[in-house]
C-alpha positions as CSV (number, residue, x, y, z in Angstrom):
1,M,-0.8,9.4,9.2
2,N,-0.2,13.0,7.7
3,G,-3.6,14.0,5.9
4,S,-4.8,13.0,2.7
5,L,-3.2,12.6,-0.7
6,S,-4.2,14.7,-3.8
7,G,-2.8,15.4,-7.5
8,V,-0.7,13.1,-9.5
9,L,0.2,9.6,-7.5
10,V,2.8,7.8,-9.5
11,P,3.3,4.1,-9.2
12,A,7.0,3.6,-8.3
13,V,8.9,0.7,-9.8
14,T,11.3,-1.4,-7.5
15,P,14.8,-1.7,-9.3
16,F,16.9,-4.2,-8.8
17,D,20.9,-5.0,-8.8
18,R,22.8,-7.9,-10.7
19,R,22.4,-10.0,-7.7
20,L,18.7,-9.4,-8.0
21,A,18.4,-7.6,-4.8
22,P,16.3,-4.7,-4.6
23,D,18.8,-1.8,-5.2
24,A,17.6,0.8,-2.3
25,T,19.9,3.5,-4.0
26,R,18.5,3.5,-7.3
27,F,15.1,3.6,-5.5
28,A,15.4,6.4,-3.6
29,A,17.2,8.2,-6.4
30,Y,14.4,7.7,-8.7
31,C,11.6,8.6,-6.4
32,R,13.5,11.9,-6.0
33,W,13.4,12.3,-9.9
34,L,9.7,11.6,-9.9
35,L,9.1,14.0,-6.9
36,D,11.1,16.4,-8.5
37,H,9.2,16.0,-11.9
38,G,5.9,16.9,-10.8
39,A,4.6,13.8,-8.8
40,D,2.5,14.6,-5.7
41,G,3.0,11.2,-4.1
42,L,4.4,7.8,-4.6
43,A,2.8,4.4,-4.6
44,V,5.6,2.2,-3.7
45,F,6.0,-1.6,-3.1
46,G,2.6,-2.4,-5.3
47,T,1.7,-5.8,-6.9
48,T,5.3,-6.1,-8.6
49,A,7.2,-6.0,-5.4
50,R,4.8,-7.9,-2.9
51,R,7.3,-10.6,-2.7
52,L,9.9,-8.4,-1.6
53,R,10.8,-9.0,2.3
54,S,9.2,-6.9,4.8
55,A,12.2,-5.9,6.4
56,W,13.5,-4.6,3.1
57,R,10.8,-2.4,2.5
58,A,10.7,-1.1,6.1
59,E,14.2,-0.2,5.8
60,G,14.0,1.0,2.6
61,F,11.8,3.7,4.0
62,V,13.9,5.0,7.0
63,G,17.1,4.4,5.0
64,E,17.7,5.2,1.3
65,A,14.3,7.1,0.9
66,G,14.6,9.5,4.1
67,R,18.5,10.2,3.0
68,A,17.0,11.1,-0.2
69,G,14.8,13.6,1.3
70,I,11.6,11.7,0.6
71,A,9.1,12.6,2.9
72,P,7.3,9.7,4.2
73,A,4.0,12.0,3.9
74,K,4.6,11.6,0.3
75,L,4.5,7.7,0.3
76,L,1.8,5.4,-0.3
77,P,3.5,1.8,0.5
78,G,1.8,-1.1,-0.3
79,T,1.8,-3.3,2.6
80,G,-0.4,-6.6,1.9
81,L,1.7,-9.2,2.1
82,S,1.0,-13.0,2.2
83,A,1.3,-13.4,6.1
84,L,-1.2,-11.3,8.4
85,P,1.2,-10.5,11.1
86,E,4.0,-9.0,8.4
87,T,1.1,-7.1,7.1
88,V,0.1,-5.8,10.3
89,E,3.8,-4.8,11.2
90,L,4.5,-3.3,7.9
91,T,1.3,-1.2,8.2
92,R,2.1,-0.4,12.0
93,H,5.6,0.9,10.5
94,A,4.3,2.9,8.0
95,V,1.7,4.4,10.4
96,G,4.6,5.6,12.6
97,L,6.9,7.0,10.0
98,G,4.0,9.2,8.9
99,C,3.4,7.8,5.7
100,A,-0.1,9.6,3.8
101,G,-1.5,6.0,3.7
102,V,-1.2,2.5,2.6
103,L,-2.1,0.8,-0.1
104,M,-3.6,-2.8,0.9
105,L,-4.1,-5.8,-1.5
106,P,-7.0,-8.0,-0.7
107,P,-5.7,-11.5,0.6
108,F,-4.4,-12.6,-3.3
109,Y,-3.5,-16.0,-2.1
110,Y,-6.8,-17.2,-1.9
111,K,-9.0,-17.2,-5.1
112,N,-12.9,-16.9,-4.7
113,V,-12.9,-15.3,-1.2
114,S,-16.4,-14.3,-0.1
115,D,-17.2,-11.1,0.7
116,D,-17.5,-11.6,4.3
117,G,-14.3,-12.9,3.9
118,L,-12.6,-10.1,2.2
119,I,-13.9,-7.7,4.8
120,A,-12.6,-10.0,7.7
121,A,-9.0,-9.8,6.3
122,Y,-9.5,-5.9,6.0
123,S,-10.9,-5.6,9.2
124,E,-8.1,-7.8,10.9
125,T,-5.5,-5.8,9.7
126,I,-7.1,-2.6,10.5
127,E,-8.1,-3.8,14.0
128,R,-4.8,-4.9,14.9
129,V,-2.9,-2.2,13.9
130,G,-5.3,-0.1,16.0
131,D,-4.0,3.6,15.4
132,S,-6.3,6.1,14.2
133,R,-3.8,7.8,11.9
134,L,-4.3,4.4,9.7
135,R,-5.5,5.5,6.2
136,V,-6.0,2.8,4.2
137,Y,-6.2,2.7,0.3
138,L,-8.1,-0.3,-1.1
139,Y,-6.3,-2.1,-4.3
140,H,-8.4,-3.2,-6.9
141,I,-6.7,-4.5,-9.7
142,P,-7.9,-8.2,-10.1
143,Q,-6.0,-9.2,-13.0
144,M,-2.9,-8.6,-10.9
145,S,-4.2,-9.3,-7.8
146,G,-6.6,-12.4,-8.4
147,V,-8.9,-11.1,-6.4
148,P,-11.6,-8.4,-7.1
149,L,-13.5,-6.2,-4.5
150,G,-16.9,-5.8,-5.3
151,L,-18.9,-2.6,-4.6
152,G,-20.5,-4.2,-1.8
153,V,-17.1,-5.0,-0.1
154,I,-16.2,-1.5,-0.8
155,E,-19.6,0.0,1.1
156,R,-19.5,-2.4,3.7
157,L,-15.8,-1.4,4.7
158,L,-16.1,2.3,4.2
159,G,-19.4,1.9,6.7
160,K,-16.9,0.1,9.4
161,Y,-14.0,2.2,9.1
162,P,-15.1,5.9,7.6
163,D,-12.1,7.5,8.7
164,T,-9.5,4.8,7.9
165,V,-10.7,3.3,4.5
166,V,-10.3,6.6,2.2
167,G,-9.6,5.8,-1.2
168,I,-9.0,3.0,-4.2
169,K,-6.4,2.4,-6.4
170,G,-7.8,0.7,-9.3
171,Q,-10.2,0.2,-12.5
172,L,-13.7,1.3,-11.4
173,G,-15.1,0.2,-14.9
174,K,-14.5,-3.1,-13.8
175,L,-15.9,-3.2,-9.9
176,G,-18.5,-6.2,-9.4
177,G,-21.6,-6.2,-7.8
């Protein structure tokens, strides 16, 4: 993945058309507008879009976003899905495109996951992707994901993957112990 993100990172909403399908053309235009108006990077496909098919997310990067001149190095796509194989596939795709990193949700479909379970979930994805270019930004907004990331989890992941786990999106004042 190409370097690290800095500056103002804006979460970009995903527009839908009247059939309730993702509107790739409007999405790309909106992302282009955000970048043209001062955003340094875009967090795309976060919690509000976690139920979108991974194929649409991948095509959105390659298709309309690319045609709108949006460099993958400006994107921080959410790649955490319910199924581990899809999470790995989408994360690999983002790495291959040269995205700045990925925003990875904890396993939100389970509640009260132990610290060891959270670390195992992140580790499994990182190991299966198996690419030194991977940069993971942890997602810690528990009221959206339902799963908090405690300081112990973050510290252990940073210790295990110091060049891979590089940031966090979240509410630092709400980190648990």
